[in-house]
KEMAR-969875 format. One line per 3 residues: their letters; for each residue x, y, z of C-alpha. Coordinates in steps of 0.001 Angstrom, whole numbers. Example, Ala and Ser with C-alpha at 12.3 -4.5 7.8 and 13.67 -1.06 7.14 Angstrom:
BEGIN
AS	12300 -4500 7800  13670 -1060 7140 $
END
This chain:
BEGIN
XXX	-3552 14716 -1195  -7351 16418 -1532  -8414 17791 1099 $
XXX	-11420 16969 2731  -13725 19991 2938  -12331 22300 -249 $
XXX	-10804 19677 -2002  -7786 21324 -3385  -4401 19932 -2640 $
XXX	-2832 19819 710  857 19129 -454  1961 18946 -3759 $
XXX	4626 16274 -4626  6026 16251 -8248  8379 13645 -10654 $
XXX	8945 13030 -13928  7739 9622 -13874  7793 8882 -18184 $
XXX	6672 10901 -21001  3825 10292 -22653  2704 10804 -26632 $
XXX	-1172 10540 -27216  -1182 10302 -31221  -4238 8094 -30952 $
XXX	-7469 7068 -30219  -6435 3836 -28458  -3291 5513 -26340 $
XXX	-5384 8443 -25055  -8041 5691 -23943  -5204 3388 -22584 $
XXX	-4488 6576 -20364  -7278 6912 -19041  -6997 3129 -18401 $
XXX	-4517 4267 -16128  -5568 7042 -14862  -8934 5919 -13243 $
XXX	-6997 4636 -10761  -6640 8227 -8943  -9510 10647 -7647 $
XXX	-9550 13442 -10661  -7003 13871 -13017  -6360 17360 -14874 $
XXX	-4411 17692 -18276  -2415 21558 -18985  -2521 21316 -22964 $
XXX	153 24483 -22351  2356 23528 -20483  2554 19952 -20855 $
XXX	2006 18128 -17378  -826 15877 -15752  -2124 17125 -12584 $
XXX	-2259 13242 -10334  -4946 14162 -7361  -5640 11164 -4324 $
XXX	-7767 10680 -1219  -4650 9082 828  -5910 9672 4102 $
XXX	-9149 10276 5448  -9619 13041 6959  -6771 14830 6072 $
XXX	-8032 18510 6417  -6997 21896 5841  -5888 23601 9001 $
XXX	-7879 27133 7780  -10896 24582 6863  -11189 23374 10100 $
XXX	-11088 27341 11816  -13989 27389 8568  -16124 24080 10063 $
END
């Protein structure tokens, strides 16, 4: 979940879903198509991780961000 004000994660849930190998342009396009259901996707090539960011609940804000408003 992302904060509506600063757009940083409110909480982090880590799961190992599947091992993905992208070896062709078609594999990459399929990955991009699946990633479009998320608000934001980041790929960490060095650590081999993919981060999916979603706005689950509209209006979710860090307490620190509320104080800044």
